[in-house]
C-alpha positions as CSV (number, residue, x, y, z in Angstrom):
1,M,51.7,-58.5,74.8
2,N,48.5,-56.9,75.9
3,I,46.5,-54.8,73.4
4,R,45.7,-52.2,76.1
5,N,49.4,-51.2,76.0
6,F,49.2,-50.3,72.3
7,L,45.9,-48.4,72.5
8,P,47.4,-45.1,73.7
9,A,50.0,-45.2,70.9
10,L,47.4,-46.1,68.3
11,R,45.2,-43.2,69.5
12,T,48.1,-40.8,69.3
13,A,49.1,-41.9,65.8
14,T,45.5,-41.6,64.6
15,L,45.2,-38.1,66.1
16,L,48.5,-37.0,64.4
17,G,47.3,-38.4,61.1
18,L,44.0,-36.5,61.3
19,L,45.8,-33.3,62.2
20,L,48.2,-33.7,59.2
21,L,45.2,-34.3,56.9
22,G,43.4,-31.2,58.3
23,A,46.5,-29.1,57.7
24,C,46.8,-30.2,54.1
25,A,43.2,-29.5,53.5
26,T,43.5,-25.9,54.7
27,M,46.6,-25.1,52.5
28,T,45.8,-22.7,49.7
29,K,46.8,-23.9,46.3
30,K,48.8,-21.1,44.6
31,E,47.5,-20.1,41.1
32,D,50.0,-20.4,38.4
33,A,51.1,-17.2,36.6
34,S,49.4,-18.5,33.5
35,V,46.1,-17.3,34.8
36,V,47.2,-13.7,34.9
37,D,46.6,-13.0,31.2
38,K,43.1,-14.3,31.4
39,R,42.4,-12.4,34.6
40,A,43.8,-9.2,33.2
41,V,41.6,-9.4,30.1
42,E,38.5,-10.5,32.2
43,R,38.9,-7.4,34.4
44,W,39.1,-5.1,31.3
45,D,36.1,-6.8,29.7
46,L,34.1,-6.0,32.8
47,L,35.3,-2.3,32.7
48,I,34.4,-2.2,29.0
49,A,30.9,-3.5,29.8
50,G,30.4,-0.8,32.5
51,K,30.6,-3.4,35.3
52,A,33.3,-1.9,37.4
53,E,31.6,-3.2,40.5
54,K,32.4,-6.7,39.4
55,S,36.0,-5.8,38.3
56,Y,36.5,-4.7,41.9
57,D,37.0,-8.4,42.8
58,Y,40.2,-8.4,40.7
59,L,41.8,-5.7,42.8
60,S,44.4,-6.5,45.4
61,P,43.0,-7.1,48.9
62,G,45.1,-4.2,50.2
63,Y,43.6,-1.8,47.7
64,Q,40.1,-3.0,48.5
65,K,40.7,-2.0,52.1
66,T,41.4,1.6,51.0
67,Q,38.3,2.0,48.7
68,S,34.8,0.7,48.8
69,R,33.3,-1.2,45.9
70,E,30.7,1.6,45.4
71,N,33.3,4.4,45.2
72,Y,35.5,2.4,42.9
73,A,32.6,1.6,40.6
74,A,31.5,5.2,40.5
75,Q,35.0,6.4,39.6
76,M,35.5,3.8,36.9
77,N,32.1,3.9,35.3
78,N,31.9,7.8,35.1
79,R,35.1,8.5,33.2
80,P,35.2,10.5,30.0
81,V,37.1,7.7,28.3
82,H,35.1,4.8,26.9
83,W,37.1,1.6,26.6
84,K,36.1,-0.4,23.5
85,K,38.4,-3.4,23.3
86,V,41.4,-5.0,25.1
87,S,44.0,-7.5,23.9
88,F,46.7,-9.2,25.9
89,L,50.2,-8.4,24.6
90,N,52.7,-10.1,27.0
91,K,53.8,-10.5,30.6
92,D,57.0,-10.8,32.6
93,C,56.5,-12.7,35.8
94,S,58.5,-13.7,38.9
95,E,57.0,-15.9,41.6
96,D,54.6,-13.4,43.1
97,V,54.6,-10.4,40.7
98,C,53.6,-10.1,37.0
99,H,54.1,-7.1,34.8
100,V,51.4,-7.3,32.2
101,R,51.1,-5.3,28.9
102,L,47.7,-4.9,27.3
103,L,46.5,-3.1,24.2
104,V,43.4,-1.0,24.9
105,D,41.2,0.6,22.3
106,F,39.2,3.6,23.5
107,T,37.3,6.8,22.6
108,V,37.3,10.1,24.4
109,N,34.6,12.8,24.2
110,M,36.6,15.8,22.9
111,S,33.9,18.5,23.3
112,I,31.0,18.3,25.6
113,G,27.7,18.8,23.7
114,M,29.3,18.7,20.3
115,G,29.3,14.9,19.9
116,R,32.9,14.7,18.8
117,E,34.9,11.6,19.8
118,A,38.5,10.8,19.3
119,S,39.5,7.1,19.0
120,S,42.9,5.7,19.9
121,V,44.8,2.7,21.1
122,D,47.3,2.6,23.9
123,V,49.5,0.1,25.6
124,V,48.7,-0.2,29.3
125,K,51.2,-1.7,31.8
126,E,49.7,-3.4,34.9
127,D,51.2,-5.0,38.0
128,W,49.6,-8.1,39.2
129,L,50.4,-9.6,42.6
130,N,50.0,-13.1,44.0
131,S,48.3,-12.8,47.4
132,D,47.2,-15.9,49.3
133,G,47.5,-18.0,46.2
134,H,45.5,-15.8,43.9
135,W,46.5,-13.1,41.4
136,Y,45.2,-9.5,41.8
137,F,45.6,-6.3,40.0
138,L,47.5,-3.5,41.9
139,P,46.0,-0.2,40.8
140,P,48.3,2.7,39.9
141,A,47.7,4.7,43.1
142,L,49.7,1.9,44.8
143,G,52.1,1.3,41.9
144,G,50.0,-0.6,39.4
145,A,49.0,0.4,35.8
146,T,50.8,3.0,33.8
147,P,50.6,3.9,30.1
148,K,53.4,2.4,28.0
């Protein structure tokens, strides 16, 4: 047998192998739902620190298309409520959706100019979606967080 007869088959096999390797390299690894509790608390820690512009990265890609980072940050950083602390309570997850419950400590200015604050704690429910292999918060305007 002549080696020249096998060269086209060898080239084809090599090309197919390279294409398969390339396809595997571009596949997105899906984050496990175990990261949702960590991401939910990280997002709230940023809000507590007054860094809403950074918490924007935790919002679902669809929501990000409806509101700019600057507008979101201005809305979140200029609220009369001041979040103080967050604790993860629990979650209920399916493959691509997690319903998360968090305990949020906060204060609210009761009277402008009088310096009175009221402190409280509330349970906040949030919806987290897996999009392109990563978990994102879906804000309440699109069906996300709701008290209790």
